[in-house]
mmCIF file of the N, C-alpha and C atoms, coordinates in Angstrom:
data_MODEL
# 
_entry.id   MODEL 
# 
loop_
_atom_site.group_PDB 
_atom_site.id 
_atom_site.type_symbol 
_atom_site.label_atom_id 
_atom_site.label_alt_id 
_atom_site.label_comp_id 
_atom_site.label_asym_id 
_atom_site.label_entity_id 
_atom_site.label_seq_id 
_atom_site.pdbx_PDB_ins_code 
_atom_site.Cartn_x 
_atom_site.Cartn_y 
_atom_site.Cartn_z 
_atom_site.occupancy 
_atom_site.B_iso_or_equiv 
_atom_site.pdbx_formal_charge 
_atom_site.auth_seq_id 
_atom_site.auth_comp_id 
_atom_site.auth_asym_id 
_atom_site.auth_atom_id 
_atom_site.pdbx_PDB_model_num 
ATOM 1   N N  . UNK A 1 1  ? -16.502 -11.565 -5.948  1.00 0.00 ? 1  UNK A N  1 
ATOM 2   C CA . UNK A 1 1  ? -16.582 -10.046 -6.341  1.00 0.00 ? 1  UNK A CA 1 
ATOM 3   C C  . UNK A 1 1  ? -16.183 -9.697  -7.041  1.00 0.00 ? 1  UNK A C  1 
ATOM 4   N N  . UNK A 1 2  ? -16.061 -8.340  -7.925  1.00 0.00 ? 2  UNK A N  1 
ATOM 5   C CA . UNK A 1 2  ? -15.165 -8.066  -9.159  1.00 0.00 ? 2  UNK A CA 1 
ATOM 6   C C  . UNK A 1 2  ? -15.468 -6.754  -8.920  1.00 0.00 ? 2  UNK A C  1 
ATOM 7   N N  . UNK A 1 3  ? -14.484 -6.114  -9.611  1.00 0.00 ? 3  UNK A N  1 
ATOM 8   C CA . UNK A 1 3  ? -13.737 -4.886  -9.726  1.00 0.00 ? 3  UNK A CA 1 
ATOM 9   C C  . UNK A 1 3  ? -14.624 -3.608  -9.741  1.00 0.00 ? 3  UNK A C  1 
ATOM 10  N N  . UNK A 1 4  ? -15.947 -4.184  -10.027 1.00 0.00 ? 4  UNK A N  1 
ATOM 11  C CA . UNK A 1 4  ? -16.898 -3.138  -9.775  1.00 0.00 ? 4  UNK A CA 1 
ATOM 12  C C  . UNK A 1 4  ? -18.034 -3.253  -8.219  1.00 0.00 ? 4  UNK A C  1 
ATOM 13  N N  . UNK A 1 5  ? -17.664 -4.292  -7.701  1.00 0.00 ? 5  UNK A N  1 
ATOM 14  C CA . UNK A 1 5  ? -18.084 -4.200  -6.555  1.00 0.00 ? 5  UNK A CA 1 
ATOM 15  C C  . UNK A 1 5  ? -17.064 -3.639  -5.309  1.00 0.00 ? 5  UNK A C  1 
ATOM 16  N N  . UNK A 1 6  ? -15.874 -3.816  -5.934  1.00 0.00 ? 6  UNK A N  1 
ATOM 17  C CA . UNK A 1 6  ? -14.494 -3.898  -4.718  1.00 0.00 ? 6  UNK A CA 1 
ATOM 18  C C  . UNK A 1 6  ? -14.876 -1.986  -4.483  1.00 0.00 ? 6  UNK A C  1 
ATOM 19  N N  . UNK A 1 7  ? -14.947 -0.898  -6.196  1.00 0.00 ? 7  UNK A N  1 
ATOM 20  C CA . UNK A 1 7  ? -14.932 -0.508  -6.693  1.00 0.00 ? 7  UNK A CA 1 
ATOM 21  C C  . UNK A 1 7  ? -16.291 0.559   -5.854  1.00 0.00 ? 7  UNK A C  1 
ATOM 22  N N  . UNK A 1 8  ? -17.768 0.074   -5.705  1.00 0.00 ? 8  UNK A N  1 
ATOM 23  C CA . UNK A 1 8  ? -18.645 0.312   -5.206  1.00 0.00 ? 8  UNK A CA 1 
ATOM 24  C C  . UNK A 1 8  ? -18.247 0.741   -3.768  1.00 0.00 ? 8  UNK A C  1 
ATOM 25  N N  . UNK A 1 9  ? -17.635 -0.299  -2.994  1.00 0.00 ? 9  UNK A N  1 
ATOM 26  C CA . UNK A 1 9  ? -17.281 -0.789  -1.365  1.00 0.00 ? 9  UNK A CA 1 
ATOM 27  C C  . UNK A 1 9  ? -16.116 0.532   -1.607  1.00 0.00 ? 9  UNK A C  1 
ATOM 28  N N  . UNK A 1 10 ? -15.384 0.830   -2.444  1.00 0.00 ? 10 UNK A N  1 
ATOM 29  C CA . UNK A 1 10 ? -14.947 2.079   -1.390  1.00 0.00 ? 10 UNK A CA 1 
ATOM 30  C C  . UNK A 1 10 ? -15.129 3.346   -1.505  1.00 0.00 ? 10 UNK A C  1 
ATOM 31  N N  . UNK A 1 11 ? -16.631 3.474   -2.769  1.00 0.00 ? 11 UNK A N  1 
ATOM 32  C CA . UNK A 1 11 ? -17.151 4.658   -3.162  1.00 0.00 ? 11 UNK A CA 1 
ATOM 33  C C  . UNK A 1 11 ? -17.341 4.686   -2.014  1.00 0.00 ? 11 UNK A C  1 
ATOM 34  N N  . UNK A 1 12 ? -18.439 3.953   -1.167  1.00 0.00 ? 12 UNK A N  1 
ATOM 35  C CA . UNK A 1 12 ? -19.041 4.013   -0.274  1.00 0.00 ? 12 UNK A CA 1 
ATOM 36  C C  . UNK A 1 12 ? -18.151 4.326   1.380   1.00 0.00 ? 12 UNK A C  1 
ATOM 37  N N  . UNK A 1 13 ? -17.086 4.328   1.013   1.00 0.00 ? 13 UNK A N  1 
ATOM 38  C CA . UNK A 1 13 ? -16.221 4.035   2.663   1.00 0.00 ? 13 UNK A CA 1 
ATOM 39  C C  . UNK A 1 13 ? -15.889 3.340   2.965   1.00 0.00 ? 13 UNK A C  1 
ATOM 40  N N  . UNK A 1 14 ? -15.967 2.473   2.701   1.00 0.00 ? 14 UNK A N  1 
ATOM 41  C CA . UNK A 1 14 ? -15.880 0.960   3.172   1.00 0.00 ? 14 UNK A CA 1 
ATOM 42  C C  . UNK A 1 14 ? -14.719 0.123   2.480   1.00 0.00 ? 14 UNK A C  1 
ATOM 43  N N  . UNK A 1 15 ? -13.143 0.730   2.894   1.00 0.00 ? 15 UNK A N  1 
ATOM 44  C CA . UNK A 1 15 ? -12.299 0.846   2.359   1.00 0.00 ? 15 UNK A CA 1 
ATOM 45  C C  . UNK A 1 15 ? -11.844 -0.708  2.598   1.00 0.00 ? 15 UNK A C  1 
ATOM 46  N N  . UNK A 1 16 ? -11.763 -0.496  3.736   1.00 0.00 ? 16 UNK A N  1 
ATOM 47  C CA . UNK A 1 16 ? -11.167 -2.641  4.431   1.00 0.00 ? 16 UNK A CA 1 
ATOM 48  C C  . UNK A 1 16 ? -11.565 -3.421  3.865   1.00 0.00 ? 16 UNK A C  1 
ATOM 49  N N  . UNK A 1 17 ? -13.732 -3.312  3.292   1.00 0.00 ? 17 UNK A N  1 
ATOM 50  C CA . UNK A 1 17 ? -13.769 -4.830  2.435   1.00 0.00 ? 17 UNK A CA 1 
ATOM 51  C C  . UNK A 1 17 ? -13.556 -4.110  0.867   1.00 0.00 ? 17 UNK A C  1 
ATOM 52  N N  . UNK A 1 18 ? -13.153 -3.583  0.574   1.00 0.00 ? 18 UNK A N  1 
ATOM 53  C CA . UNK A 1 18 ? -13.450 -2.290  -0.631  1.00 0.00 ? 18 UNK A CA 1 
ATOM 54  C C  . UNK A 1 18 ? -11.417 -3.429  -1.168  1.00 0.00 ? 18 UNK A C  1 
ATOM 55  N N  . UNK A 1 19 ? -10.921 -3.224  -0.232  1.00 0.00 ? 19 UNK A N  1 
ATOM 56  C CA . UNK A 1 19 ? -9.322  -3.631  -0.071  1.00 0.00 ? 19 UNK A CA 1 
ATOM 57  C C  . UNK A 1 19 ? -9.198  -5.437  0.168   1.00 0.00 ? 19 UNK A C  1 
ATOM 58  N N  . UNK A 1 20 ? -10.011 -6.100  0.209   1.00 0.00 ? 20 UNK A N  1 
ATOM 59  C CA . UNK A 1 20 ? -10.205 -7.172  0.634   1.00 0.00 ? 20 UNK A CA 1 
ATOM 60  C C  . UNK A 1 20 ? -10.996 -7.634  -0.924  1.00 0.00 ? 20 UNK A C  1 
ATOM 61  N N  . UNK A 1 21 ? -11.848 -7.212  -0.803  1.00 0.00 ? 21 UNK A N  1 
ATOM 62  C CA . UNK A 1 21 ? -12.449 -7.495  -2.307  1.00 0.00 ? 21 UNK A CA 1 
ATOM 63  C C  . UNK A 1 21 ? -10.848 -7.241  -3.329  1.00 0.00 ? 21 UNK A C  1 
ATOM 64  N N  . UNK A 1 22 ? -10.337 -6.306  -3.922  1.00 0.00 ? 22 UNK A N  1 
ATOM 65  C CA . UNK A 1 22 ? -9.457  -5.937  -4.985  1.00 0.00 ? 22 UNK A CA 1 
ATOM 66  C C  . UNK A 1 22 ? -8.961  -7.152  -4.703  1.00 0.00 ? 22 UNK A C  1 
ATOM 67  N N  . UNK A 1 23 ? -8.005  -7.533  -3.303  1.00 0.00 ? 23 UNK A N  1 
ATOM 68  C CA . UNK A 1 23 ? -7.282  -8.567  -3.670  1.00 0.00 ? 23 UNK A CA 1 
ATOM 69  C C  . UNK A 1 23 ? -7.504  -10.197 -4.109  1.00 0.00 ? 23 UNK A C  1 
ATOM 70  N N  . UNK A 1 24 ? -8.738  -9.882  -3.392  1.00 0.00 ? 24 UNK A N  1 
ATOM 71  C CA . UNK A 1 24 ? -8.903  -11.545 -3.776  1.00 0.00 ? 24 UNK A CA 1 
ATOM 72  C C  . UNK A 1 24 ? -9.357  -11.342 -5.551  1.00 0.00 ? 24 UNK A C  1 
ATOM 73  N N  . UNK A 1 25 ? -10.332 -11.174 -6.442  1.00 0.00 ? 25 UNK A N  1 
ATOM 74  C CA . UNK A 1 25 ? -10.443 -11.010 -7.363  1.00 0.00 ? 25 UNK A CA 1 
ATOM 75  C C  . UNK A 1 25 ? -8.927  -10.505 -7.929  1.00 0.00 ? 25 UNK A C  1 
ATOM 76  N N  . UNK A 1 26 ? -7.842  -10.223 -8.091  1.00 0.00 ? 26 UNK A N  1 
ATOM 77  C CA . UNK A 1 26 ? -6.476  -10.021 -9.034  1.00 0.00 ? 26 UNK A CA 1 
ATOM 78  C C  . UNK A 1 26 ? -6.254  -11.113 -9.296  1.00 0.00 ? 26 UNK A C  1 
ATOM 79  N N  . UNK A 1 27 ? -5.973  -12.296 -8.410  1.00 0.00 ? 27 UNK A N  1 
ATOM 80  C CA . UNK A 1 27 ? -5.566  -13.443 -9.334  1.00 0.00 ? 27 UNK A CA 1 
ATOM 81  C C  . UNK A 1 27 ? -6.175  -14.097 -10.648 1.00 0.00 ? 27 UNK A C  1 
ATOM 82  N N  . UNK A 1 28 ? -7.405  -13.605 -10.220 1.00 0.00 ? 28 UNK A N  1 
ATOM 83  C CA . UNK A 1 28 ? -8.312  -13.877 -11.666 1.00 0.00 ? 28 UNK A CA 1 
ATOM 84  C C  . UNK A 1 28 ? -7.774  -13.330 -12.211 1.00 0.00 ? 28 UNK A C  1 
ATOM 85  N N  . UNK A 1 29 ? -7.997  -12.465 -12.769 1.00 0.00 ? 29 UNK A N  1 
ATOM 86  C CA . UNK A 1 29 ? -7.900  -11.279 -13.291 1.00 0.00 ? 29 UNK A CA 1 
ATOM 87  C C  . UNK A 1 29 ? -6.427  -11.333 -13.679 1.00 0.00 ? 29 UNK A C  1 
ATOM 88  N N  . UNK A 1 30 ? -5.543  -11.371 -13.349 1.00 0.00 ? 30 UNK A N  1 
ATOM 89  C CA . UNK A 1 30 ? -3.630  -11.162 -13.661 1.00 0.00 ? 30 UNK A CA 1 
ATOM 90  C C  . UNK A 1 30 ? -4.172  -13.097 -14.648 1.00 0.00 ? 30 UNK A C  1 
ATOM 91  N N  . UNK A 1 31 ? -4.703  -14.038 -14.464 1.00 0.00 ? 31 UNK A N  1 
ATOM 92  C CA . UNK A 1 31 ? -4.608  -15.210 -14.885 1.00 0.00 ? 31 UNK A CA 1 
ATOM 93  C C  . UNK A 1 31 ? -5.454  -15.003 -16.653 1.00 0.00 ? 31 UNK A C  1 
ATOM 94  N N  . UNK A 1 32 ? -6.690  -13.855 -16.292 1.00 0.00 ? 32 UNK A N  1 
ATOM 95  C CA . UNK A 1 32 ? -7.031  -13.954 -17.339 1.00 0.00 ? 32 UNK A CA 1 
ATOM 96  C C  . UNK A 1 32 ? -7.437  -13.029 -18.433 1.00 0.00 ? 32 UNK A C  1 
ATOM 97  N N  . UNK A 1 33 ? -6.197  -11.827 -18.354 1.00 0.00 ? 33 UNK A N  1 
ATOM 98  C CA . UNK A 1 33 ? -5.737  -10.516 -18.651 1.00 0.00 ? 33 UNK A CA 1 
ATOM 99  C C  . UNK A 1 33 ? -4.507  -10.642 -18.742 1.00 0.00 ? 33 UNK A C  1 
ATOM 100 N N  . UNK A 1 34 ? -3.181  -10.601 -18.207 1.00 0.00 ? 34 UNK A N  1 
ATOM 101 C CA . UNK A 1 34 ? -2.064  -10.583 -17.805 1.00 0.00 ? 34 UNK A CA 1 
ATOM 102 C C  . UNK A 1 34 ? -1.971  -9.342  -16.788 1.00 0.00 ? 34 UNK A C  1 
ATOM 103 N N  . UNK A 1 35 ? -0.094  -9.385  -16.219 1.00 0.00 ? 35 UNK A N  1 
ATOM 104 C CA . UNK A 1 35 ? -0.035  -9.073  -14.793 1.00 0.00 ? 35 UNK A CA 1 
ATOM 105 C C  . UNK A 1 35 ? -0.060  -7.638  -15.353 1.00 0.00 ? 35 UNK A C  1 
ATOM 106 N N  . UNK A 1 36 ? 0.358   -7.073  -17.230 1.00 0.00 ? 36 UNK A N  1 
ATOM 107 C CA . UNK A 1 36 ? 0.383   -5.354  -17.409 1.00 0.00 ? 36 UNK A CA 1 
ATOM 108 C C  . UNK A 1 36 ? -0.897  -5.318  -17.582 1.00 0.00 ? 36 UNK A C  1 
ATOM 109 N N  . UNK A 1 37 ? -1.900  -5.625  -17.519 1.00 0.00 ? 37 UNK A N  1 
ATOM 110 C CA . UNK A 1 37 ? -2.977  -5.301  -18.453 1.00 0.00 ? 37 UNK A CA 1 
ATOM 111 C C  . UNK A 1 37 ? -3.989  -4.493  -17.564 1.00 0.00 ? 37 UNK A C  1 
ATOM 112 N N  . UNK A 1 38 ? -4.405  -3.495  -18.665 1.00 0.00 ? 38 UNK A N  1 
ATOM 113 C CA . UNK A 1 38 ? -5.146  -2.301  -18.343 1.00 0.00 ? 38 UNK A CA 1 
ATOM 114 C C  . UNK A 1 38 ? -6.496  -2.771  -16.869 1.00 0.00 ? 38 UNK A C  1 
ATOM 115 N N  . UNK A 1 39 ? -7.288  -4.147  -16.551 1.00 0.00 ? 39 UNK A N  1 
ATOM 116 C CA . UNK A 1 39 ? -7.997  -4.203  -15.677 1.00 0.00 ? 39 UNK A CA 1 
ATOM 117 C C  . UNK A 1 39 ? -7.439  -4.067  -14.894 1.00 0.00 ? 39 UNK A C  1 
ATOM 118 N N  . UNK A 1 40 ? -5.857  -4.997  -14.973 1.00 0.00 ? 40 UNK A N  1 
ATOM 119 C CA . UNK A 1 40 ? -5.267  -5.626  -13.826 1.00 0.00 ? 40 UNK A CA 1 
ATOM 120 C C  . UNK A 1 40 ? -4.003  -4.062  -12.399 1.00 0.00 ? 40 UNK A C  1 
ATOM 121 N N  . UNK A 1 41 ? -4.080  -3.527  -13.614 1.00 0.00 ? 41 UNK A N  1 
ATOM 122 C CA . UNK A 1 41 ? -3.438  -1.900  -13.491 1.00 0.00 ? 41 UNK A CA 1 
ATOM 123 C C  . UNK A 1 41 ? -4.691  -1.284  -12.771 1.00 0.00 ? 41 UNK A C  1 
ATOM 124 N N  . UNK A 1 42 ? -5.937  -1.131  -13.000 1.00 0.00 ? 42 UNK A N  1 
ATOM 125 C CA . UNK A 1 42 ? -7.376  -1.198  -12.867 1.00 0.00 ? 42 UNK A CA 1 
ATOM 126 C C  . UNK A 1 42 ? -7.295  -1.298  -10.443 1.00 0.00 ? 42 UNK A C  1 
ATOM 127 N N  . UNK A 1 43 ? -7.227  -2.368  -10.789 1.00 0.00 ? 43 UNK A N  1 
ATOM 128 C CA . UNK A 1 43 ? -7.805  -3.370  -8.786  1.00 0.00 ? 43 UNK A CA 1 
ATOM 129 C C  . UNK A 1 43 ? -6.194  -2.872  -8.764  1.00 0.00 ? 43 UNK A C  1 
ATOM 130 N N  . UNK A 1 44 ? -4.625  -2.758  -9.052  1.00 0.00 ? 44 UNK A N  1 
ATOM 131 C CA . UNK A 1 44 ? -3.872  -2.008  -8.493  1.00 0.00 ? 44 UNK A CA 1 
ATOM 132 C C  . UNK A 1 44 ? -3.896  -0.400  -7.810  1.00 0.00 ? 44 UNK A C  1 
ATOM 133 N N  . UNK A 1 45 ? -5.280  -0.105  -8.370  1.00 0.00 ? 45 UNK A N  1 
ATOM 134 C CA . UNK A 1 45 ? -5.020  0.946   -8.596  1.00 0.00 ? 45 UNK A CA 1 
ATOM 135 C C  . UNK A 1 45 ? -5.423  1.532   -7.170  1.00 0.00 ? 45 UNK A C  1 
ATOM 136 N N  . UNK A 1 46 ? -6.702  0.210   -7.338  1.00 0.00 ? 46 UNK A N  1 
ATOM 137 C CA . UNK A 1 46 ? -7.826  0.712   -6.494  1.00 0.00 ? 46 UNK A CA 1 
ATOM 138 C C  . UNK A 1 46 ? -7.218  -0.322  -4.908  1.00 0.00 ? 46 UNK A C  1 
ATOM 139 N N  . UNK A 1 47 ? -6.269  -1.540  -4.934  1.00 0.00 ? 47 UNK A N  1 
ATOM 140 C CA . UNK A 1 47 ? -5.766  -1.611  -3.485  1.00 0.00 ? 47 UNK A CA 1 
ATOM 141 C C  . UNK A 1 47 ? -4.839  -0.248  -2.796  1.00 0.00 ? 47 UNK A C  1 
ATOM 142 N N  . UNK A 1 48 ? -4.520  0.676   -4.031  1.00 0.00 ? 48 UNK A N  1 
ATOM 143 C CA . UNK A 1 48 ? -3.512  1.928   -3.406  1.00 0.00 ? 48 UNK A CA 1 
ATOM 144 C C  . UNK A 1 48 ? -3.960  2.733   -2.925  1.00 0.00 ? 48 UNK A C  1 
ATOM 145 N N  . UNK A 1 49 ? -5.292  2.965   -3.285  1.00 0.00 ? 49 UNK A N  1 
ATOM 146 C CA . UNK A 1 49 ? -6.659  3.616   -2.602  1.00 0.00 ? 49 UNK A CA 1 
ATOM 147 C C  . UNK A 1 49 ? -6.812  3.577   -1.894  1.00 0.00 ? 49 UNK A C  1 
ATOM 148 N N  . UNK A 1 50 ? -7.247  1.745   -1.063  1.00 0.00 ? 50 UNK A N  1 
ATOM 149 C CA . UNK A 1 50 ? -7.445  1.325   -0.431  1.00 0.00 ? 50 UNK A CA 1 
ATOM 150 C C  . UNK A 1 50 ? -6.426  1.835   0.817   1.00 0.00 ? 50 UNK A C  1 
ATOM 151 N N  . UNK A 1 51 ? -5.086  1.756   0.327   1.00 0.00 ? 51 UNK A N  1 
ATOM 152 C CA . UNK A 1 51 ? -3.975  1.664   1.284   1.00 0.00 ? 51 UNK A CA 1 
ATOM 153 C C  . UNK A 1 51 ? -3.707  3.454   1.667   1.00 0.00 ? 51 UNK A C  1 
ATOM 154 N N  . UNK A 1 52 ? -4.104  4.105   0.834   1.00 0.00 ? 52 UNK A N  1 
ATOM 155 C CA . UNK A 1 52 ? -3.893  5.470   0.911   1.00 0.00 ? 52 UNK A CA 1 
ATOM 156 C C  . UNK A 1 52 ? -5.002  6.057   2.069   1.00 0.00 ? 52 UNK A C  1 
ATOM 157 N N  . UNK A 1 53 ? -5.909  5.320   1.746   1.00 0.00 ? 53 UNK A N  1 
ATOM 158 C CA . UNK A 1 53 ? -7.250  5.762   2.607   1.00 0.00 ? 53 UNK A CA 1 
ATOM 159 C C  . UNK A 1 53 ? -6.678  5.970   4.218   1.00 0.00 ? 53 UNK A C  1 
ATOM 160 N N  . UNK A 1 54 ? -5.964  4.722   4.460   1.00 0.00 ? 54 UNK A N  1 
ATOM 161 C CA . UNK A 1 54 ? -5.311  5.139   5.508   1.00 0.00 ? 54 UNK A CA 1 
ATOM 162 C C  . UNK A 1 54 ? -6.878  4.047   6.841   1.00 0.00 ? 54 UNK A C  1 
ATOM 163 N N  . UNK A 1 55 ? -7.740  3.755   6.135   1.00 0.00 ? 55 UNK A N  1 
ATOM 164 C CA . UNK A 1 55 ? -8.545  3.020   7.174   1.00 0.00 ? 55 UNK A CA 1 
ATOM 165 C C  . UNK A 1 55 ? -8.867  1.544   6.503   1.00 0.00 ? 55 UNK A C  1 
ATOM 166 N N  . UNK A 1 56 ? -7.813  1.057   5.720   1.00 0.00 ? 56 UNK A N  1 
ATOM 167 C CA . UNK A 1 56 ? -8.367  -0.952  5.496   1.00 0.00 ? 56 UNK A CA 1 
ATOM 168 C C  . UNK A 1 56 ? -7.599  -1.467  6.230   1.00 0.00 ? 56 UNK A C  1 
ATOM 169 N N  . UNK A 1 57 ? -6.124  -1.005  7.382   1.00 0.00 ? 57 UNK A N  1 
ATOM 170 C CA . UNK A 1 57 ? -6.020  -2.283  8.045   1.00 0.00 ? 57 UNK A CA 1 
ATOM 171 C C  . UNK A 1 57 ? -6.210  -2.292  9.545   1.00 0.00 ? 57 UNK A C  1 
# 
């Protein structure tokens, strides 16, 4: 699964699954792009968005 898949899950209201997908892909993105990259920031924003939704936990 990738960032696009996680975003799609979030758009569908599946915050718990989206959160898991973002968390799953983050380590690979950090290795590939670096901690401060736009790609990792996008993932972090997705994680935060799911957490703010309140239905992910």
